[in-house]
C-alpha positions as CSV (number, residue, x, y, z in Angstrom):
1,M,-3.5,-17.3,4.0
2,T,-1.7,-20.4,5.4
3,K,-0.3,-19.8,8.8
4,K,3.2,-21.0,8.0
5,L,4.8,-19.7,11.2
6,S,2.3,-21.6,13.4
7,L,2.8,-24.8,11.4
8,E,6.6,-24.4,11.6
9,I,6.4,-24.0,15.4
10,I,4.0,-27.0,15.8
11,G,6.4,-29.0,13.7
12,Y,9.4,-27.9,15.9
13,I,7.4,-28.9,19.0
14,I,6.6,-32.4,17.5
15,I,10.2,-33.0,16.5
16,A,11.4,-31.8,19.9
17,A,8.9,-34.1,21.7
18,M,10.0,-37.1,19.7
19,G,13.6,-36.3,20.4
20,A,12.8,-35.9,24.1
21,I,11.0,-39.3,24.2
22,F,13.9,-41.1,22.5
23,S,16.3,-39.3,24.8
24,Y,14.2,-40.5,27.8
25,V,14.3,-44.1,26.7
26,F,18.0,-43.9,26.0
27,I,19.0,-42.2,29.2
28,H,16.8,-44.5,31.3
29,T,18.1,-47.6,29.7
30,A,21.7,-46.4,29.8
31,A,21.4,-45.5,33.5
32,L,20.0,-48.9,34.4
33,S,22.6,-50.6,32.3
34,M,25.4,-48.7,34.0
35,G,23.9,-49.4,37.4
36,S,23.8,-53.1,36.5
37,K,27.5,-53.1,35.6
38,V,28.4,-51.2,38.7
39,L,26.4,-53.5,41.0
40,T,27.7,-56.8,39.4
41,R,31.3,-55.6,39.8
42,S,30.8,-54.5,43.4
43,E,32.3,-56.9,46.0
44,K,29.9,-55.6,48.5
45,F,26.9,-56.5,46.3
46,Q,28.4,-59.9,45.7
47,A,28.6,-60.4,49.4
48,Y,25.1,-59.2,49.8
49,I,23.9,-61.8,47.2
50,K,25.8,-64.6,49.0
51,E,24.5,-63.6,52.3
52,G,20.9,-63.5,51.0
53,A,21.3,-66.9,49.3
54,L,22.6,-68.6,52.5
55,E,19.8,-67.1,54.5
56,L,17.3,-68.4,51.9
57,V,18.8,-71.9,52.0
58,T,18.5,-71.9,55.8
59,L,14.8,-71.0,55.6
60,L,14.1,-73.6,53.0
61,Q,15.8,-76.3,55.0
62,S,13.8,-75.4,58.1
63,P,11.5,-78.2,59.3
64,E,8.6,-75.8,59.8
65,G,5.3,-76.1,58.0
66,E,4.7,-74.7,54.5
67,E,2.6,-71.7,55.6
68,F,5.2,-70.7,58.2
69,S,7.9,-71.2,55.6
70,I,6.2,-69.0,53.1
71,G,5.7,-66.3,55.7
72,N,9.4,-66.5,56.4
73,L,10.1,-66.1,52.7
74,L,8.0,-62.9,52.6
75,T,10.0,-61.7,55.6
76,W,13.2,-62.6,53.8
77,N,12.0,-60.6,50.7
78,V,11.5,-57.6,52.9
79,Q,15.0,-58.1,54.4
80,Y,16.6,-58.5,51.0
81,P,14.6,-56.2,48.7
82,E,17.3,-56.3,46.0
83,L,16.9,-60.1,45.6
84,Q,13.8,-61.7,44.0
85,I,13.3,-65.5,43.8
86,S,11.2,-68.2,42.1
87,L,10.9,-71.6,43.8
88,Y,10.1,-74.8,42.0
89,R,9.2,-78.2,43.6
90,E,9.1,-81.1,41.2
91,D,9.4,-78.6,38.3
92,K,6.3,-76.8,39.4
93,L,6.4,-73.2,40.5
94,Y,5.0,-72.7,44.0
95,Y,6.4,-69.4,45.1
96,T,7.5,-66.1,43.5
97,S,8.6,-62.9,45.2
98,P,5.9,-60.3,45.2
99,D,7.9,-57.9,43.0
100,L,9.1,-60.4,40.5
101,T,6.6,-59.0,38.0
102,S,9.0,-56.0,37.8
103,S,11.7,-58.2,36.5
104,H,12.5,-55.8,33.8
105,Y,14.1,-53.7,36.5
106,G,16.4,-56.6,37.3
107,L,19.9,-57.3,36.3
108,E,20.8,-59.4,33.3
109,D,22.4,-62.2,35.4
110,F,20.5,-64.6,37.7
111,Y,21.5,-67.6,39.8
112,T,20.0,-71.1,39.8
113,F,20.7,-73.7,42.4
114,E,19.0,-76.7,44.2
115,V,18.3,-77.0,47.9
116,K,17.4,-80.2,49.8
117,T,14.4,-79.4,51.9
118,P,12.1,-81.6,54.1
119,Y,9.8,-81.7,51.1
120,G,12.4,-82.9,48.7
121,R,14.8,-81.2,46.3
122,E,13.7,-77.7,45.2
123,S,15.0,-75.6,42.4
124,V,15.7,-71.9,43.2
125,K,16.1,-69.0,40.7
126,L,17.6,-65.9,42.4
127,Y,17.3,-62.6,40.6
128,P,19.5,-59.7,41.8
129,C,17.5,-56.5,41.0
130,Y,17.3,-52.8,41.8
131,T,15.1,-51.4,44.5
132,K,12.0,-49.5,43.5
133,Q,13.4,-46.4,45.0
134,F,16.5,-46.6,42.8
135,V,14.3,-47.2,39.7
136,M,12.1,-44.2,40.6
137,Q,15.1,-42.0,41.0
138,V,16.4,-43.1,37.7
139,G,13.0,-42.4,36.1
140,I,12.8,-38.9,37.7
141,M,16.3,-38.0,36.5
142,S,15.6,-39.4,33.0
143,R,12.4,-37.3,32.8
144,M,14.2,-34.2,34.0
145,A,16.9,-34.7,31.4
146,S,14.5,-35.4,28.6
147,G,12.4,-32.3,29.6
148,M,15.6,-30.1,29.5
149,L,16.5,-31.6,26.1
150,F,12.9,-30.9,24.9
151,I,13.3,-27.2,25.8
152,F,16.8,-27.1,24.2
153,F,15.5,-28.7,21.0
154,V,12.6,-26.1,20.8
155,L,14.9,-23.2,21.5
156,F,17.5,-24.4,19.0
157,M,15.0,-24.9,16.2
158,C,13.3,-21.6,16.9
159,H,16.6,-19.8,17.3
160,Y,16.6,-18.3,13.8
161,K,13.0,-17.0,14.3
162,F,14.0,-15.4,17.6
163,K,17.1,-13.9,15.9
164,Y,14.9,-12.5,13.1
165,L,12.5,-11.0,15.6
166,L,15.4,-9.3,17.4
167,R,16.7,-8.0,14.0
168,I,13.2,-6.6,13.2
169,S,13.1,-4.9,16.6
170,E,16.6,-3.3,16.1
171,I,15.7,-1.9,12.7
172,L,12.4,-0.6,14.1
173,K,14.3,1.3,16.7
174,L,16.5,2.8,14.0
175,M,13.4,3.8,12.0
176,E,11.9,5.3,15.2
177,S,15.0,7.4,15.6
178,G,14.5,8.9,12.1
179,D,16.6,6.6,9.9
180,L,13.8,5.7,7.4
181,K,16.3,4.4,4.8
182,K,16.8,1.2,6.8
183,R,15.0,-1.8,5.6
184,I,14.3,-5.2,7.1
185,P,15.8,-8.0,5.1
186,L,13.2,-10.5,3.9
187,E,13.9,-14.1,5.1
188,G,11.6,-17.0,4.4
189,E,7.9,-16.8,3.5
190,D,6.0,-16.9,6.8
191,E,4.0,-14.3,8.9
192,L,7.3,-12.7,10.1
193,T,8.3,-12.1,6.5
194,Q,4.9,-10.6,5.8
195,V,5.3,-8.3,8.8
196,A,8.8,-7.2,7.7
197,R,7.4,-6.6,4.1
198,H,4.6,-4.4,5.5
199,I,7.0,-2.5,7.7
200,N,9.3,-1.8,4.8
201,A,6.4,-0.7,2.6
202,L,5.2,1.7,5.4
203,A,8.7,3.1,5.9
204,S,9.0,3.7,2.1
205,R,5.7,5.4,2.0
206,I,6.6,7.7,5.0
207,E,10.0,8.4,3.4
208,Q,8.3,9.3,0.1
209,E,5.8,11.5,1.8
210,M,8.5,13.3,3.7
211,E,10.5,13.8,0.5
212,E,7.4,15.1,-1.2
213,E,6.7,17.4,1.6
214,K,10.3,18.7,1.5
215,R,10.1,19.1,-2.2
216,L,6.8,21.0,-2.0
217,R,8.2,23.3,0.7
218,A,11.2,24.1,-1.4
219,Q,9.0,24.6,-4.4
220,N,6.7,26.9,-2.4
221,M,9.7,29.0,-1.4
222,Q,11.0,29.1,-5.0
223,M,7.5,30.1,-6.2
224,V,7.1,32.9,-3.7
225,S,10.6,34.1,-4.4
226,S,10.1,34.1,-8.2
227,L,6.7,35.8,-8.0
228,S,8.2,38.4,-5.7
229,H,10.9,39.0,-8.3
230,D,8.3,39.2,-11.0
231,I,6.4,41.8,-8.9
232,R,9.5,43.9,-8.3
233,T,10.5,44.1,-12.0
234,P,7.2,45.7,-13.3
235,L,7.0,47.7,-10.1
236,T,10.3,49.3,-10.8
237,A,9.1,50.2,-14.3
238,V,5.9,51.7,-12.9
239,M,7.9,53.8,-10.4
240,S,10.2,54.9,-13.2
241,Y,7.4,56.1,-15.5
242,L,5.6,57.8,-12.6
243,D,8.8,59.6,-11.8
244,F,9.1,60.7,-15.4
245,L,5.5,62.0,-15.2
246,E,6.0,63.7,-11.9
247,K,9.2,65.5,-13.1
248,G,7.7,66.3,-16.4
249,T,10.4,64.5,-18.4
250,Y,8.4,64.1,-21.5
251,S,8.5,66.0,-24.7
252,S,4.8,66.0,-25.7
253,S,1.4,65.0,-24.6
254,S,1.5,61.9,-26.7
255,Q,4.6,60.8,-24.9
256,M,3.0,61.5,-21.6
257,E,0.0,59.3,-22.6
258,E,2.4,56.6,-23.7
259,Y,4.1,56.7,-20.3
260,I,0.7,56.5,-18.6
261,H,-0.3,53.6,-20.8
262,I,2.9,51.7,-20.0
263,A,2.6,52.3,-16.3
264,S,-1.0,51.1,-16.5
265,Q,0.0,47.9,-18.3
266,K,2.7,47.2,-15.7
267,A,0.3,47.8,-12.9
268,L,-2.1,45.3,-14.5
269,Q,0.9,42.9,-14.8
270,I,1.6,43.3,-11.0
271,K,-2.1,42.6,-10.3
272,G,-1.9,39.4,-12.4
273,V,1.2,38.2,-10.5
274,T,-0.3,38.9,-7.1
275,D,-3.5,37.1,-8.1
276,T,-1.3,34.1,-9.1
277,L,0.5,34.3,-5.8
278,F,-2.7,34.3,-3.7
279,S,-4.3,31.5,-5.7
280,Y,-1.1,29.4,-5.4
281,A,-1.0,29.9,-1.6
282,G,-4.1,27.7,-1.2
283,T,-2.9,24.8,-3.3
284,S,-0.6,21.9,-2.3
285,K,0.9,21.5,-5.7
286,R,2.6,24.0,-7.9
287,E,0.1,24.9,-10.6
288,M,0.7,27.5,-13.3
289,T,-2.6,29.1,-14.4
290,K,-2.6,29.9,-18.1
291,K,-5.0,32.0,-20.1
292,N,-3.7,31.1,-23.6
293,Q,-4.5,33.2,-26.6
294,L,-3.8,32.5,-30.3
295,F,-1.6,35.1,-32.0
296,E,-0.2,35.6,-35.4
297,A,3.6,35.0,-34.9
298,H,4.8,37.9,-37.1
299,I,2.5,40.4,-35.3
300,L,3.5,39.0,-31.9
301,A,7.2,39.4,-32.9
302,E,6.7,43.0,-33.7
303,Q,5.0,43.6,-30.4
304,I,7.8,41.9,-28.5
305,L,10.4,44.0,-30.3
306,L,8.4,47.2,-29.5
307,E,8.2,46.4,-25.8
308,I,11.9,45.5,-25.5
309,D,12.8,48.7,-27.4
310,D,10.6,50.9,-25.1
311,W,12.1,49.4,-22.0
312,L,15.8,49.4,-23.1
313,D,15.6,52.8,-24.8
314,S,14.2,54.4,-21.7
315,C,17.2,52.9,-19.8
316,G,19.7,54.4,-22.2
317,F,20.6,51.3,-24.3
318,N,21.3,51.2,-28.0
319,V,19.3,48.2,-29.5
320,T,19.8,46.5,-32.8
321,Y,17.0,44.4,-34.2
322,E,16.6,41.5,-36.7
323,N,13.1,40.1,-37.4
324,T,12.7,37.5,-40.1
325,M,9.3,36.2,-38.9
326,T,6.9,35.9,-41.8
327,K,3.1,35.3,-42.1
328,G,1.5,31.9,-41.9
329,D,2.3,30.8,-38.4
330,T,0.5,31.2,-35.1
331,L,1.6,31.0,-31.5
332,S,-0.6,30.0,-28.5
333,I,0.6,31.7,-25.3
334,D,-0.6,33.6,-22.2
335,V,0.3,37.3,-22.7
336,V,0.8,37.9,-18.9
337,L,3.3,35.0,-18.7
338,L,5.1,36.2,-21.8
339,R,5.5,39.7,-20.4
340,R,6.9,38.2,-17.2
341,V,9.5,36.5,-19.2
342,L,10.4,39.6,-21.3
343,D,10.4,41.8,-18.2
344,N,12.9,39.4,-16.6
345,F,15.1,39.5,-19.6
346,C,15.0,43.3,-19.9
347,S,15.5,43.7,-16.1
348,N,18.7,41.6,-16.2
349,I,20.0,43.7,-19.1
350,E,19.2,46.9,-17.2
351,K,21.1,45.7,-14.2
352,Y,24.1,43.9,-15.7
353,A,24.6,45.0,-19.3
354,D,27.2,47.5,-20.6
355,K,25.3,50.6,-21.9
356,M,28.3,51.5,-24.1
357,K,27.7,48.5,-26.3
358,P,24.5,47.7,-28.3
359,V,22.0,45.0,-27.3
360,Q,21.3,42.6,-30.1
361,V,17.7,41.3,-30.4
362,S,16.8,38.7,-33.0
363,I,13.5,37.0,-33.8
364,K,13.4,34.2,-36.4
365,K,11.7,31.0,-37.5
366,E,13.7,27.8,-37.5
367,N,12.4,24.2,-37.5
368,Q,8.9,25.4,-36.9
369,K,9.9,27.2,-33.8
370,F,9.6,30.9,-32.7
371,I,13.2,31.8,-31.6
372,L,13.9,35.0,-29.7
373,S,17.6,35.7,-29.0
374,I,19.0,38.6,-26.9
375,T,22.7,39.2,-26.6
376,N,24.4,41.9,-24.5
377,A,27.8,42.9,-23.3
378,I,28.4,42.4,-19.6
379,N,29.2,45.5,-17.5
380,L,32.7,44.9,-16.2
381,K,32.6,47.6,-13.5
382,G,31.8,45.2,-10.7
383,V,28.0,45.6,-10.5
384,E,26.7,43.8,-7.4
385,I,24.6,40.8,-8.4
386,E,21.1,40.8,-6.9
387,G,19.0,37.7,-6.2
388,H,20.0,34.1,-7.0
389,G,18.9,33.7,-10.6
390,I,15.3,33.1,-9.5
391,G,13.9,35.3,-12.3
392,L,15.7,33.3,-15.1
393,E,14.7,30.0,-13.4
394,N,11.1,31.1,-13.4
395,C,11.4,32.1,-17.1
396,K,12.8,28.6,-17.9
397,E,9.8,27.1,-16.1
398,I,7.3,29.2,-18.0
399,I,8.9,28.5,-21.4
400,E,9.2,24.7,-20.7
401,S,5.5,24.6,-19.7
402,Y,4.8,25.4,-23.4
403,N,7.1,22.6,-24.6
404,G,9.7,25.3,-25.3
405,I,13.4,25.7,-24.5
406,C,15.2,28.5,-22.7
407,K,19.0,28.5,-23.3
408,I,21.4,30.7,-21.3
409,W,25.0,31.2,-22.4
410,Q,27.6,33.4,-20.7
411,D,31.3,34.2,-20.6
412,K,33.4,37.0,-19.1
413,L,32.3,39.5,-21.8
414,Q,28.9,38.5,-23.1
415,F,25.5,37.2,-22.0
416,Q,23.0,35.6,-24.2
417,V,19.5,34.2,-23.6
418,V,17.5,32.3,-26.3
419,M,13.8,31.4,-26.1
420,E,12.3,28.8,-28.4
421,L,8.6,28.2,-28.6
422,P,6.7,25.8,-30.9
423,L,4.8,27.3,-33.8
424,Q,1.5,26.2,-35.4
425,N,0.9,26.5,-39.1
426,S,-2.1,28.8,-39.7
427,L,-3.5,26.8,-42.6
428,E,-3.2,23.4,-40.8
429,L,-4.9,25.0,-37.7
430,S,-7.7,26.3,-39.9
431,M,-8.3,22.9,-41.5
432,K,-8.4,21.2,-38.0
433,N,-11.0,23.8,-36.8
434,L,-13.1,23.2,-39.9
435,Q,-13.0,19.4,-39.4
436,N,-14.0,19.8,-35.7
């Protein structure tokens, strides 16, 4: 992967360095130019030039020898460091000031004049210039200014990157405090953008895991509550039938055996629910264990009506039936789960239905579906409602796991629950089995 951020920063540094170099040249040149203008307009400097020129003329007109004269010229240069000269005799250069090679430090203006000396007429070029100390000071100041401009250019060009880093840091603090819905905006396509993208992905994953954990916790609570409800319903029936047996409220030995059989079936149902509860306790996901069996739909319909009749009749309800299910269809279902659904339906009727009015139970086939409908009048005497509808919610879940539908309808006077389960044609099922 190309290190775009590194290349960007290197580019910023190169641009800033070029800007600093140009700034140094400009500042240095401008400072010397301004110094030139200040010096040339200064009356004190003009007097200084005039004084140096007169002193030079005096030395050149001295009758001393050439060597002594040149020594005096060197002394003159030390005395007047801001003046540099070139001397010509018969148009030939015979002396220059030692620092004249640094003439680029000089001012733009220079003076030319002739002097009559013991050796003849000599031409003099006099160059007013800066001192080395002044030039050094200007150079140091120019370098300092260009260095500051270099730092400024780098910071200015990296400003957005620093700002983006601070933004990432602020959002990370919010995420650390628990606000995992915050996301870092993606800007550009460099390493910082990749970091922001990875942080956002990590935050999304943590948020999803927390939501999943929350959902599973709520699901666990619902599952435990619904299974507890499913245990209590058959347990109530077992206690009722055992109470009948204990008090001898049966008319014959066959009825006693029937009560014992029903109590035994309910006890087995309780065992099945508790087994489901314990097996579910060790899983992280909600799984519904099914032991499906294939039943003839018309036989299963008769069995359902019989169980509903036994339950509601023992509770003192008058039940009316309608069964139009015919032969030729099958239904694949777990009997234990089906009994849990029917027990919940009957338990709700027992608690909240009006015993003075009949309970209507209907089983029919419609659109290749097994449809069970139970309708009852609501007890208007202010019966206290138990639970939170957990049993019916559990029934819905069981029915929907078979691609079925559970519909609940209620008004002030009536309550109706409808269970729809898909049917299989017996002939088609047989043909499939033969082909396999």
